[in-house]
N, C-alpha and C positions, 0 to 999 in steps of 0.2 A: 163560516158554516152555517146552513140554515137550520131553523128548528126542526124541519122535516128530516134532515140528515140526522141530526141529534136524536131524534126519537127513534129513527132506524138503527143507529149504532146501539142505543140502550137495548133495543128489543134484541138485537143479535148477540149482545153480550149476555142478556139475560138466558136466551136460549144456549148459548155455550155453557154457561153456568150450571144449567139445568141437566145437560147432557154429562157435563163431568161429575155433577153430584150423582146422577143414576149410576154411571159407571163405578163410582166409588162404593155406592151401596151394593151393587151386583157383586163386586169383588169381596166386600165384606162378607156378604151373605154366603158365598162359595166357600171362602176361607172358614167360616164358622162350621160349615157343613162336615169339614175334614174332622171335627172332633167327634162325630157320632156316626158317620157313613163308613162302612167296611167292605162295600162291593156286594154284588150278587152274582152267582155261578151260572144261573140259567136265564134265557130271555122271559120277559114278562109274558103271562097269558093274555091273548087276545088284543096284544099291542101291536102296532103296525111295524113292519120289517122293511129292511133296506136291500133291494134286490142287486143294487150296483153300488160303486163307490161314489158316482154323482148322487145317487138317492141318499146315500150316508151323509154327504156334505150338506145337502139340501135340508135334511131332517135335523142336523145339528144346528144349522143356522135358525131354523124355526124353534128348536128347543132353547137357544140361546137368546132368543129375542126377548124373552121375559126376564126381569130382574130377579125373579124368584125361580131360578132354574131347578128343574126336576132331575137331580143328579142320578137318581135311579133309572130313570128313562134314558138318560145318557148312556149309562152302562148297558142297558138294555140294546140300545142302537148298535152299540159296538159289538155286541155279542151276536146280533141278528145279521150283520153283513157277513157274507161267505167270500172269501178270498178268490179273486180272479186276477191272475197276472196280466192279462191283456189290459186291465183298468189301470193298474199301478205301476206297471214296468217302466212307464216313461218317468216316473218320480225316483226310481231306484238307482241311485248312483253310488257306486263303490269306490273306495279308497284302498290301495294296497296296504297301507300301514296301520289303519285305525278304522273304527266303525264311523259311520257318517250319518248326520242328521239333515234330512231333506224335507223342506217345508212344501206341504201340499195345499194347505188353506190357513189364512191368518185369523179366520173367524170373526172379523170385524173389531178385533181387539179383545174379544171375549174368550177366545180359546185359540189354541194352536194344534192343527192336525199335521202330523209329519210321518215320514217313512224313514226308519232307520235301517241301515244295511251293514250286515256284520259278515265280514270275511272269516274264513276259518280260523278259529282260535281267538277272534277278537273280543275283547270284554271293555266293559266301562270301568271307571273309578267307582268305589262305594260313595254313594251320594244321597242328598236329601231332595225334596222337591219344592222348597221355598214356600211352604203352607199351601200348595196347591194339590189339586187332584191329578192324578197320573193313571190313565188307562192305557195297557199295552196289549195289542192283539197280534198274534201270531199270523203272518201271510204266507210264510214259506220257511221249511226247515224247523230247527228246535233252538230254543234258548234255555239256558239255567238261569233262574233268578235266585240269588242268595240274600237273604235277609239278615240283618244286623240290629242289635238294640243301640240306642244313643249312648255315646260316652258320657261319662259323669261330668267331664269338663266341657262346658259349652262355648268356651272362648273361641272366637273367630278370628283366624289369622289371615293376613294379606299375602299373597304371592302372585304376581303378574304373569308367572309361568304356569300357575296352576291350569290343569288340563283334565277334564271330565273323560277324554280318551285314553288317558294313561290308568291302566288297571291297577297301578300301584298307589294310587292317590298321591299325596303330597310326597314329593321326593325326599325331603329332609327327614332324617331319621333321629336327630337330636332333640328329643321332645319327651319329657318325663310324663307319660301317660300310660294307661292301661290297654291292653289288646281289646279290639271290639269283640263282643259276644255274638257268635252266630246263632240266630234264632230259628231259621228254616231255610230248606233248600228244595227247590221244585224244578220240574222241566215242563216247559211250555210246547204244546204241539199245534200244528197248523189249525187257525181258526179259534184256538183257544184265547181268552182274555184274563189277564190279571190286573188287579187294582192295588194301589198303594197311595198313602199320604203320610205325612210326617208323623201323625199320631200313630201309625202302624210302624213305624221304624225307617231305617235307611235299607237301601238294597244296592246289589252290584248285578249287572246283567252280562251273560257271557255265551258266545257260542261255542259249546264244547266240542264241535266236530273239527276233525283234522282234514276232512275231504268235501265237506258242504257248506255252502254259504246259508245265511239266514236273512229273513226281512221281516220286519215288525212295522206295525202301525200304532202310532202313539198319539193320544190326546191329552193336552196338559190345560187346565182351566183352575184359575186365571193363567194366562201365559206368563212367562218369566225368562229373563235373559241372564240372572246369576243365580247360582245356587252354592252348595257347600259340598266339598269332597272330602274324604276321611282317609287316613293312613290306618290300615287294618292292624299294624302292630303296635301303634302307639294311641290311636283314637284322635290324633291331631286333626282339627277341623280348619279348612282353608276355604276362603271365598274364591269362587270359580266363575268366570264369565263363560255362557254358552252361546254359540252362534250356529249359523246353518251352512252346510257344505253346498247346498244347492236350494233354489227357491223356485217353485213352479216348473220344475223340470230343467231349470237352467243353472249353471255353475255360478256360484258366488265368487267374486274377484279376491276377496280377503281371505286370509288364512284362517283356518277354523281351529 
């Protein structure tokens, strides 16, 4: 191997290390913000808005290009976009038996933007957000968000069958714990946005309608592929893998 090749390899390794360090710094910065940020209810004054879903995706990429993301501005962007079914319909994939998570944009590893589709009566398990930010915007219909306080026992249990799409949480009931305390309940209407992080508690999301479907747009930053689900009656916490029903409008082959 020539000295030139050795120098090139060293340079490539240094660049890779710098990128990895920058990503770690960005993730750390975002997770630290969950300790203080609680969300905004209205768009920021005199700030640029997103007329289309494509505009929103472009604006998010620009916002996350910095290692010091302005999370309030990200919230503003989600608020500013107005739902247009012709733009998001190709991503909206429904399942007869459970709600679906459909990836719209992977955000260069810094965020995930996805559309969740809820048939009549579908609900999530009570869950956390793995120290990430969660923005949820209604695109169609209504959803009820129910929030809970964290259980006193923070022990994480393992269960390969744990499913965030199971509204009962962990199915095992032989667990000596206290029932989770409900702290709030609210209904989201079309174009409304709610925000939650682990510092604000846990939540369950459900479509209360027996006749209408619901569609919501979610942004998670940093992205995560595992979280915890909780049994309402016992507070039992179980680690849970989360996957996508579809990516970029195409069905994923693995089971969700």
